[in-house]
C-alpha positions as CSV (number, residue, x, y, z in Angstrom):
1,M,3.7,-25.9,-49.9
2,S,1.1,-23.3,-48.7
3,W,0.7,-21.9,-45.2
4,R,-2.6,-23.9,-44.9
5,Q,-0.8,-27.1,-45.7
6,A,2.0,-26.3,-43.2
7,V,-0.5,-25.6,-40.5
8,S,-2.3,-28.9,-41.2
9,L,0.9,-30.9,-41.1
10,A,1.9,-29.1,-37.9
11,G,-1.4,-29.9,-36.3
12,K,-1.2,-33.6,-37.2
13,E,2.2,-33.8,-35.7
14,L,1.1,-32.1,-32.4
15,R,-1.8,-34.6,-32.2
16,R,0.6,-37.5,-32.7
17,R,2.8,-36.4,-29.8
18,T,0.2,-35.1,-27.4
19,G,2.1,-35.8,-24.3
20,R,5.1,-33.7,-25.3
21,A,2.9,-31.0,-26.7
22,V,1.0,-30.7,-23.4
23,L,4.1,-30.5,-21.3
24,T,5.6,-27.8,-23.6
25,V,2.3,-25.8,-23.4
26,L,2.3,-26.1,-19.7
27,A,5.8,-24.9,-19.4
28,V,4.9,-21.8,-21.5
29,A,1.6,-21.3,-19.7
30,L,3.3,-21.4,-16.2
31,A,5.9,-18.9,-17.4
32,A,3.3,-16.6,-19.0
33,A,1.1,-16.9,-15.9
34,L,4.0,-15.8,-13.7
35,L,4.8,-12.8,-15.8
36,T,1.1,-11.9,-16.2
37,A,0.4,-12.2,-12.5
38,L,3.5,-10.2,-11.5
39,L,2.7,-7.4,-14.0
40,T,-1.0,-7.3,-13.0
41,I,-0.1,-7.1,-9.3
42,A,2.5,-4.4,-9.9
43,N,0.2,-2.4,-12.2
44,T,-2.6,-2.6,-9.6
45,A,-0.4,-1.5,-6.8
46,E,1.1,1.3,-8.8
47,T,-2.3,2.6,-9.9
48,K,-3.6,2.5,-6.4
49,V,-0.7,4.3,-4.8
50,L,-0.5,6.9,-7.6
51,D,-4.3,7.5,-7.4
52,E,-4.0,8.0,-3.6
53,L,-1.1,10.4,-4.1
54,A,-2.9,12.2,-6.9
55,K,-6.1,12.8,-4.9
56,G,-4.4,13.6,-1.7
57,G,-4.7,11.7,1.6
58,P,-2.4,10.4,4.4
59,L,0.5,9.9,1.9
60,S,0.4,13.5,0.7
61,G,-1.0,15.3,3.8
62,I,0.4,18.4,5.3
63,R,1.1,18.6,9.1
64,V,0.3,22.0,10.6
65,S,1.8,22.9,14.0
66,A,0.3,25.4,16.5
67,A,2.7,28.3,17.1
68,K,3.5,29.2,20.7
69,P,0.9,31.8,21.7
70,D,1.8,35.3,22.7
71,A,-1.2,37.1,24.2
72,A,-0.1,40.6,23.1
73,Q,0.8,39.4,19.7
74,V,-2.4,37.5,19.3
75,G,-4.5,40.6,20.0
76,Q,-2.3,42.7,17.8
77,D,-2.6,40.3,14.8
78,D,-6.3,40.0,15.2
79,A,-6.7,43.8,15.2
80,K,-4.6,44.2,12.1
81,G,-6.0,41.1,10.3
82,G,-2.5,39.6,10.2
83,P,-1.2,36.1,10.7
84,A,-2.8,34.1,13.5
85,T,-0.7,32.4,16.1
86,V,-3.4,30.5,17.9
87,L,-4.7,27.3,16.2
88,D,-8.3,27.5,17.1
89,Q,-11.5,26.7,15.2
90,A,-11.4,30.0,13.4
91,A,-7.9,29.2,12.1
92,I,-9.0,25.7,11.1
93,D,-11.9,27.2,9.1
94,R,-9.5,29.7,7.5
95,I,-7.2,26.9,6.4
96,R,-10.1,24.8,5.2
97,S,-11.2,27.7,3.0
98,L,-7.9,27.9,1.2
99,P,-8.0,26.9,-2.5
100,S,-6.9,23.3,-3.2
101,V,-7.6,22.1,0.4
102,R,-9.9,19.1,0.5
103,D,-10.1,18.6,4.2
104,V,-8.6,19.7,7.5
105,V,-8.5,17.3,10.5
106,P,-7.8,19.1,13.8
107,V,-5.5,17.3,16.3
108,S,-5.9,17.8,20.0
109,V,-3.3,16.6,22.5
110,V,-3.6,16.5,26.3
111,R,-1.2,15.3,29.0
112,S,-2.6,12.5,31.2
113,I,-1.6,10.3,34.0
114,V,-2.2,6.7,32.9
115,V,-2.8,3.8,35.2
116,V,-3.0,0.4,33.4
117,D,-4.7,-2.5,35.1
118,M,-3.5,-5.7,33.4
119,A,-1.1,-8.6,34.0
120,R,2.4,-7.7,32.9
121,R,5.3,-10.0,32.1
122,D,7.0,-9.2,35.4
123,G,3.9,-10.5,37.2
124,S,2.5,-7.1,38.4
125,R,-0.9,-5.9,37.4
126,L,-0.7,-2.1,37.7
127,A,1.6,0.3,35.7
128,S,1.4,4.0,35.8
129,F,3.1,6.8,33.8
130,A,2.4,10.1,32.2
131,D,1.9,10.5,28.4
132,N,0.0,12.3,25.8
133,I,-3.4,11.4,24.4
134,V,-3.9,12.3,20.8
135,G,-7.5,13.2,19.9
136,V,-8.9,13.3,16.4
137,D,-12.3,13.1,14.7
138,I,-12.5,9.3,14.3
139,R,-14.7,9.7,11.2
140,N,-11.7,11.3,9.5
141,V,-9.2,8.6,10.2
142,P,-9.0,7.5,6.5
143,N,-7.4,10.9,5.9
144,L,-4.8,10.4,8.6
145,P,-1.6,8.4,8.8
146,V,-3.2,5.8,11.1
147,T,-3.0,2.0,10.7
148,V,-4.8,-0.5,12.9
149,L,-2.5,-3.3,14.1
150,A,-4.9,-5.1,16.4
151,G,-8.5,-4.6,17.6
152,R,-10.4,-1.6,16.2
153,L,-10.6,2.2,16.4
154,P,-12.7,4.0,19.0
155,A,-16.3,4.7,18.1
156,P,-16.8,8.3,16.9
157,G,-17.5,10.5,19.9
158,S,-16.6,7.9,22.5
159,T,-15.1,9.2,25.7
160,N,-14.3,5.8,27.2
161,E,-12.4,4.0,24.4
162,V,-8.7,4.5,23.4
163,T,-6.2,2.9,21.2
164,V,-2.5,2.6,22.0
165,N,0.7,2.4,19.9
166,E,3.9,0.3,20.0
167,G,5.5,2.7,22.5
168,F,2.7,1.9,24.9
169,L,3.3,-1.8,24.4
170,E,7.0,-1.4,25.2
171,R,6.2,0.4,28.4
172,L,4.4,-2.8,29.5
173,G,7.1,-5.1,28.3
174,F,5.3,-6.3,25.1
175,R,6.3,-6.2,21.5
176,R,4.3,-5.7,18.3
177,P,3.4,-9.4,17.8
178,D,1.8,-9.3,21.3
179,A,-0.4,-6.3,20.3
180,S,-3.7,-8.2,20.9
181,V,-2.6,-8.9,24.5
182,V,-3.4,-5.3,25.6
183,V,-6.7,-5.1,23.9
184,G,-9.4,-5.0,26.5
185,S,-7.2,-3.6,29.3
186,A,-8.7,-1.1,31.7
187,L,-7.1,2.3,32.0
188,S,-7.6,5.1,34.5
189,L,-6.8,8.5,32.9
190,G,-6.0,11.4,35.3
191,T,-6.3,15.0,34.1
192,T,-4.6,17.6,36.2
193,Q,-6.1,21.0,36.9
194,A,-3.5,23.5,38.2
195,G,-3.7,27.0,39.5
196,R,-1.3,29.4,41.2
197,V,-2.0,31.7,44.1
198,G,1.1,33.7,44.7
199,D,4.0,31.2,45.0
200,R,1.6,28.4,45.9
201,L,0.7,25.9,43.1
202,I,-2.7,24.3,43.6
203,E,-3.6,21.1,41.8
204,S,-6.6,18.9,41.5
205,Q,-7.2,15.8,39.4
206,R,-10.1,14.2,37.6
207,W,-10.1,10.5,36.8
208,T,-12.0,8.7,34.1
209,R,-12.1,5.1,33.1
210,A,-11.3,3.9,29.5
211,T,-10.7,0.6,27.8
212,V,-8.0,-0.2,25.3
213,I,-9.9,-1.4,22.2
214,G,-7.1,-1.4,19.7
215,V,-3.4,-1.0,18.8
216,V,-2.4,1.4,16.1
217,A,0.6,2.9,14.3
218,Q,-0.1,6.6,14.0
219,E,1.6,9.8,13.1
220,A,-1.2,12.2,13.7
221,G,0.3,13.6,16.9
222,E,2.9,13.0,19.6
223,G,1.4,10.6,22.0
224,Q,1.1,6.9,22.8
225,M,-2.7,6.9,22.9
226,L,-5.2,7.8,20.2
227,A,-8.8,8.6,21.1
228,S,-11.7,10.6,19.8
229,I,-11.3,14.4,19.9
230,E,-14.3,14.5,22.3
231,L,-12.3,12.7,25.0
232,T,-9.3,15.0,24.7
233,E,-11.4,18.2,24.5
234,S,-13.3,17.2,27.7
235,A,-10.0,16.7,29.4
236,R,-8.6,20.0,28.0
237,R,-11.7,22.0,29.2
238,F,-11.2,20.6,32.7
239,A,-7.5,21.5,32.7
240,S,-8.2,25.0,31.5
241,Q,-10.7,25.8,34.3
242,P,-9.6,27.8,37.3
243,V,-8.8,25.8,40.4
244,S,-11.2,26.4,43.3
245,L,-9.3,27.3,46.5
246,D,-11.3,28.2,49.6
247,G,-14.2,29.3,47.4
248,R,-11.9,31.4,45.3
249,A,-10.8,30.7,41.7
250,A,-7.0,30.4,41.3
251,P,-5.7,31.5,37.9
252,V,-4.8,28.7,35.6
253,A,-1.1,28.0,35.7
254,V,-0.8,26.5,32.2
255,N,-1.6,28.6,29.2
256,L,-3.9,26.6,26.9
257,A,-4.6,29.4,24.4
258,S,-4.4,27.0,21.3
259,P,-7.3,24.5,21.5
260,F,-5.5,22.3,19.0
261,A,-1.9,21.1,19.0
262,G,-1.9,20.8,15.3
263,A,-3.9,19.8,12.2
264,F,-3.6,17.5,9.3
265,V,-4.4,19.2,6.0
266,V,-5.3,17.1,3.0
267,A,-4.6,18.8,-0.4
268,D,-6.8,17.9,-3.3
269,S,-3.8,16.9,-5.3
270,I,-0.1,16.1,-4.7
271,D,0.7,18.8,-7.2
272,N,-0.9,21.5,-5.0
273,V,0.8,20.5,-1.8
274,G,3.6,23.1,-2.2
275,R,1.1,25.9,-2.9
276,V,-1.1,25.0,0.1
277,R,2.0,24.9,2.3
278,S,2.9,28.4,1.3
279,E,-0.6,29.7,2.0
280,I,-0.6,28.0,5.4
281,S,2.8,29.7,6.2
282,A,1.3,33.0,5.2
283,L,-1.3,32.5,8.0
284,G,1.5,32.2,10.5
285,F,1.7,28.4,11.0
286,A,4.6,26.0,10.6
287,S,3.9,23.0,8.3
288,S,5.7,20.0,6.9
289,A,4.9,17.6,4.1
290,P,6.6,14.9,2.0
291,E,6.5,17.0,-1.2
292,N,9.2,14.7,-2.8
293,L,7.3,11.6,-1.9
294,I,5.6,11.2,-5.3
295,A,8.9,11.2,-7.2
296,S,10.4,8.7,-4.7
297,V,7.4,6.5,-4.9
298,E,7.4,6.5,-8.7
299,R,11.1,5.6,-8.7
300,Y,10.5,2.7,-6.3
301,L,7.5,1.5,-8.2
302,T,9.5,1.6,-11.4
303,V,12.3,-0.5,-9.8
304,V,9.7,-3.0,-8.5
305,G,8.1,-3.2,-11.9
306,I,11.5,-3.9,-13.5
307,V,12.4,-6.6,-11.0
308,L,9.0,-8.3,-11.3
309,T,9.2,-8.1,-15.1
310,S,12.7,-9.5,-15.1
311,V,11.6,-12.5,-13.0
312,G,8.8,-13.2,-15.4
313,L,11.0,-12.9,-18.5
314,I,13.5,-15.3,-16.9
315,A,10.7,-17.8,-16.6
316,L,9.7,-17.3,-20.2
317,A,13.4,-17.7,-21.2
318,V,13.4,-21.1,-19.4
319,A,10.2,-22.1,-21.2
320,A,11.8,-21.0,-24.5
321,I,14.7,-23.3,-23.8
322,G,12.3,-26.1,-23.2
323,I,10.6,-25.4,-26.5
324,T,14.0,-25.5,-28.3
325,N,14.9,-28.8,-26.6
326,A,11.5,-30.3,-27.5
327,T,11.7,-29.2,-31.1
328,L,15.2,-30.5,-31.5
329,A,14.1,-33.9,-30.1
330,A,11.2,-33.8,-32.6
331,V,13.7,-33.1,-35.5
332,R,15.7,-36.2,-34.5
333,E,12.6,-38.4,-34.2
334,R,11.1,-37.1,-37.5
335,R,14.2,-37.4,-39.7
336,R,12.4,-39.9,-42.0
337,D,9.3,-37.8,-42.2
338,I,11.5,-34.9,-43.2
339,G,13.1,-37.1,-45.8
340,V,9.8,-38.1,-47.3
341,L,8.7,-34.5,-47.5
342,K,12.0,-33.6,-49.2
343,A,11.6,-36.5,-51.6
344,I,8.2,-35.4,-52.8
345,G,9.3,-31.9,-53.4
346,A,9.2,-30.0,-50.1
347,T,11.7,-27.1,-50.0
348,D,13.9,-26.0,-47.1
349,R,11.5,-23.1,-46.6
350,D,8.6,-25.5,-46.4
351,I,10.3,-27.6,-43.7
352,R,11.2,-24.5,-41.7
353,R,7.6,-23.3,-42.0
354,I,6.2,-26.5,-40.5
355,F,8.5,-26.4,-37.5
356,L,8.0,-22.7,-36.9
357,V,4.2,-23.1,-37.0
358,E,4.4,-25.9,-34.5
359,S,6.5,-23.8,-32.1
360,G,4.3,-20.8,-32.6
361,S,1.2,-22.8,-31.9
362,L,2.6,-24.1,-28.7
363,G,3.6,-20.6,-27.6
364,A,0.2,-19.1,-28.5
365,I,-1.8,-21.8,-26.7
366,G,0.5,-21.5,-23.7
367,G,0.2,-17.7,-23.8
368,V,-3.6,-17.8,-23.7
369,L,-3.7,-20.3,-20.9
370,G,-0.9,-18.4,-19.0
371,A,-2.8,-15.1,-19.3
372,A,-5.9,-16.7,-17.8
373,L,-4.0,-18.5,-15.1
374,G,-2.0,-15.3,-14.3
375,Y,-5.2,-13.3,-13.9
376,A,-6.6,-16.0,-11.6
377,V,-3.5,-15.9,-9.5
378,A,-3.5,-12.1,-9.3
379,V,-7.2,-12.2,-8.2
380,A,-6.4,-14.8,-5.5
381,V,-3.5,-12.6,-4.2
382,G,-5.7,-9.6,-4.4
383,T,-8.4,-11.3,-2.3
384,V,-5.9,-12.0,0.5
385,V,-4.5,-8.5,0.3
386,N,-7.9,-6.9,0.3
387,R,-9.0,-8.9,3.3
388,Y,-6.0,-7.6,5.2
389,L,-6.7,-4.0,4.0
390,V,-10.3,-4.1,5.0
391,D,-9.4,-5.5,8.4
392,Q,-7.0,-2.5,8.8
393,G,-9.8,0.0,7.9
394,F,-8.7,0.7,4.3
395,E,-10.6,0.4,1.1
396,A,-10.2,-2.8,-1.0
397,V,-8.2,-2.5,-4.2
398,P,-9.8,-3.9,-7.3
399,V,-7.5,-6.1,-9.4
400,T,-7.4,-5.0,-13.0
401,M,-5.6,-6.5,-15.9
402,P,-5.0,-4.1,-18.8
403,I,-5.7,-5.4,-22.2
404,A,-2.1,-4.6,-23.1
405,T,-1.0,-7.2,-20.5
406,I,-3.2,-9.9,-22.0
407,V,-2.1,-9.2,-25.6
408,G,1.5,-8.9,-24.5
409,A,1.4,-12.3,-22.8
410,V,-0.1,-14.1,-25.8
411,V,1.9,-12.3,-28.5
412,G,5.1,-12.4,-26.4
413,S,4.8,-16.1,-25.7
414,T,4.1,-16.8,-29.4
415,V,7.0,-14.7,-30.6
416,L,9.4,-16.2,-28.0
417,A,8.3,-19.7,-29.1
418,V,8.9,-19.0,-32.7
419,I,12.3,-17.6,-31.9
420,A,13.0,-20.7,-29.9
421,G,12.0,-22.9,-32.8
422,I,14.3,-21.1,-35.4
423,L,17.4,-23.2,-34.6
424,P,15.6,-26.6,-34.7
425,A,13.7,-25.5,-37.9
426,A,16.9,-24.5,-39.6
427,R,18.6,-27.8,-38.7
428,A,15.6,-29.7,-40.0
429,S,15.6,-27.7,-43.3
430,R,19.3,-28.5,-43.9
431,L,18.8,-32.2,-43.9
432,S,18.9,-33.7,-47.4
433,A,16.4,-36.3,-48.5
434,R,19.1,-39.1,-48.5
435,E,20.5,-38.1,-45.1
436,A,17.0,-37.9,-43.6
437,M,15.9,-41.3,-45.0
438,G,19.0,-43.0,-43.6
439,S,19.3,-46.5,-44.7
440,L,15.9,-46.7,-46.3
């Protein structure tokens, strides 16, 4: 019996028992779809994360801290061309000019008195406390470790919009699920201007109004409010001006020599983070960065990939058991057909070939359908995830299915189905013509 004849007989048998064949194909298709979808999602996530790490960004950024200024030392360093201790615009430009630095985002922090006007859980409307306002260039937020939890970010350059973090919510008696409650709240921000005349401390305050337009999780600076750098710089300039006392200017009591509290440096590659840190240290600034993050992320992604693949393989194993069961049932039902084939000269190899072709066909069809269904599921999941990412201010992640995944799903399903059919095919081939024909 040729392969062509075996394929023809297998096709006729599948058409005779369409219901069983369809159910078996569906079982294989669902298992292959699960495996394909999981692998596609895992591959897309891994590619996106590794791409982000490779090109730099929040996950591989370097935090630079302003050193405590020493006026004498500052002048001495400037004269000698040595390390700077003041993190000003010149220092930012110097860091930005370093090799392998893609961008530098200055971070400004000012202390402010905050008065919140909103209904609290305890029934009161006003709450007041002192905390830091972190100011950044809003246009550079994609390069910063900032995630929008509710609302939106301030408009670039806005001096009357702020976002708050979870610590701010806790001050008012709210939790993260209640984040949207504080959006729209009115704030009064007080900046203190202090000067000293002898032993006398002179203070004055400037109050500005702002609106909470969002809730964020941020690690750009230490503070419970995030705003545009224009807002914090305006407050800082006011705080650094001498206080007027009886027409005289009292010296500023607080030294604000460093315009910026820190900076977030984005290296052009995760591989260059260590070198950039060394060069920043040579300029006289302390820095920190998750240099081991890439290795940890790769390990976690590998573990996730193994777990997801295992889940898909378990599903395929269950489908293989179903194929074995269906084929064994077919052997029992077709004993007489097998006997007839044996009686007209079919060999044991011919019988095995027919049943293996049937099993392989079911696996191949199920693999093709499963690959298509798995891709559709991955795209659906990707649509939901991308909608969330866009709402949080991040870029959408295109779902891609490697050719290897498609080929693997089809070939793997076919091979697994053939393996599942080996036992029933062997049992069928061992039947003698007399035993298969029974009493006939």
